[in-house]
C-alpha positions as CSV (number, residue, x, y, z in Angstrom):
1,X,-27.1,-43.5,-5.1
2,X,-25.9,-40.6,-3.1
3,X,-27.1,-38.8,0.0
4,X,-29.2,-35.7,0.1
5,X,-26.3,-33.8,1.8
6,X,-23.9,-34.7,-1.1
7,X,-26.6,-33.7,-3.6
8,X,-26.9,-30.2,-2.0
9,X,-23.2,-29.8,-1.7
10,X,-22.7,-30.6,-5.4
11,X,-25.6,-28.2,-6.2
12,X,-23.8,-25.5,-4.1
13,X,-20.6,-26.1,-6.1
14,X,-22.5,-25.8,-9.4
15,X,-23.9,-22.4,-8.1
16,X,-20.4,-21.3,-7.3
17,X,-19.4,-22.3,-10.9
18,X,-22.2,-20.3,-12.4
19,X,-21.4,-17.2,-10.3
20,X,-17.7,-17.5,-11.3
21,X,-18.7,-17.9,-14.9
22,X,-20.8,-14.8,-14.7
23,X,-17.9,-12.8,-13.2
24,X,-15.6,-14.0,-15.9
25,X,-18.3,-13.0,-18.5
26,X,-18.4,-9.6,-16.9
27,X,-14.6,-9.3,-17.3
28,X,-14.8,-10.5,-20.9
29,X,-17.6,-8.0,-21.7
30,X,-15.4,-5.2,-20.2
31,X,-12.5,-6.3,-22.4
32,X,-14.9,-5.9,-25.4
33,X,-15.6,-2.3,-24.2
34,X,-11.9,-1.5,-23.8
35,X,-10.4,-3.1,-26.9
36,X,-11.9,-5.9,-29.0
37,X,-8.4,-7.1,-30.0
38,X,-7.7,-8.2,-26.4
39,X,-10.6,-10.7,-26.3
40,X,-9.0,-13.4,-28.5
41,X,-6.1,-13.6,-26.1
42,X,-8.5,-14.0,-23.2
43,X,-10.4,-16.7,-25.2
44,X,-7.2,-18.6,-25.6
45,X,-6.6,-18.4,-21.8
46,X,-10.1,-19.7,-21.2
47,X,-9.6,-22.5,-23.7
48,X,-6.3,-23.5,-22.0
49,X,-8.1,-23.4,-18.6
50,X,-10.8,-25.8,-20.0
51,X,-8.2,-28.1,-21.4
52,X,-6.4,-28.3,-18.1
53,X,-9.6,-28.8,-16.1
54,X,-9.5,-32.7,-16.0
55,X,-13.1,-32.7,-17.3
56,X,-12.3,-35.2,-20.0
57,X,-8.7,-36.2,-19.3
58,X,-7.7,-37.7,-15.9
59,X,-5.1,-35.9,-13.8
60,X,-2.6,-38.8,-14.1
61,X,-2.6,-38.6,-17.9
62,X,-1.1,-35.1,-18.0
63,X,2.6,-34.9,-18.4
64,X,4.5,-34.0,-15.2
65,X,5.3,-30.5,-16.5
66,X,1.6,-29.7,-16.9
67,X,0.4,-31.1,-13.6
68,X,1.4,-27.9,-11.6
69,X,-0.6,-25.9,-14.1
70,X,-3.6,-28.2,-13.5
71,X,-3.2,-27.7,-9.8
72,X,-3.5,-23.9,-10.2
73,X,-6.6,-24.2,-12.4
74,X,-9.9,-23.3,-10.5
75,X,-11.9,-25.5,-12.9
76,X,-9.9,-28.5,-11.8
77,X,-10.8,-27.8,-8.2
78,X,-14.5,-27.3,-9.0
79,X,-14.6,-30.6,-10.9
80,X,-12.6,-32.4,-8.3
81,X,-14.9,-31.2,-5.5
82,X,-18.0,-32.2,-7.5
83,X,-16.6,-35.7,-8.2
84,X,-15.4,-36.5,-4.7
85,X,-18.4,-35.1,-2.9
86,X,-20.8,-36.9,-5.2
87,X,-18.9,-40.2,-4.5
88,X,-18.8,-39.2,-0.8
89,X,-15.0,-39.4,-0.6
90,X,-14.4,-36.6,2.0
91,X,-10.9,-35.9,3.0
92,X,-8.9,-33.0,4.4
93,X,-7.3,-32.0,1.0
94,X,-10.8,-31.0,-0.3
95,X,-10.7,-28.1,2.2
96,X,-7.9,-26.6,0.1
97,X,-10.0,-26.9,-3.0
98,X,-13.0,-25.2,-1.3
99,X,-10.7,-22.3,-0.2
100,X,-9.1,-22.1,-3.6
101,X,-12.5,-22.0,-5.4
102,X,-14.0,-19.4,-3.0
103,X,-10.9,-17.2,-3.3
104,X,-11.0,-17.4,-7.1
105,X,-14.7,-16.6,-7.1
106,X,-14.3,-13.6,-4.8
107,X,-11.3,-12.3,-6.9
108,X,-13.3,-12.7,-10.1
109,X,-16.3,-10.9,-8.7
110,X,-14.4,-8.0,-7.2
111,X,-12.1,-7.6,-10.2
112,X,-15.0,-7.8,-12.7
113,X,-17.2,-5.3,-10.9
114,X,-14.2,-2.9,-10.3
115,X,-13.1,-3.1,-13.9
116,X,-16.6,-2.7,-15.3
117,X,-17.4,0.3,-13.1
118,X,-14.1,1.9,-13.9
119,X,-14.5,1.4,-17.7
120,X,-18.2,2.5,-17.8
121,X,-17.3,5.7,-15.9
122,X,-14.3,6.4,-18.2
123,X,-16.4,6.0,-21.4
124,X,-19.5,7.6,-19.9
125,X,-21.7,4.6,-20.4
126,X,-25.0,5.0,-18.5
127,X,-27.9,2.5,-17.9
128,X,-31.6,3.2,-18.3
């Protein structure tokens, strides 16, 4: 069993994952508005990101030339944070993962909103 604090910390990480996913969805939707031919390239990038996330394959199994790419993957940091906090293995290196995830989330939100507002103004798309 885990503590209540660990449960709420993991729940916070899941909320950050959902917010980041929504921001990435906004970026993807904007790419659909700009040019539908760009979206498959973006889908391949997301697929590679999921493959390098260590969700199903442990970090140690990846070849040494892929491990630096795994270290740059925000999904890896989200999963790593969830695992270590759930198991209550707190250490200083997790702070880097928290900062990395928060920075990536902020960049995705800012870039997604900026890109979407710029594209909707360019094409004259208006809401209700």
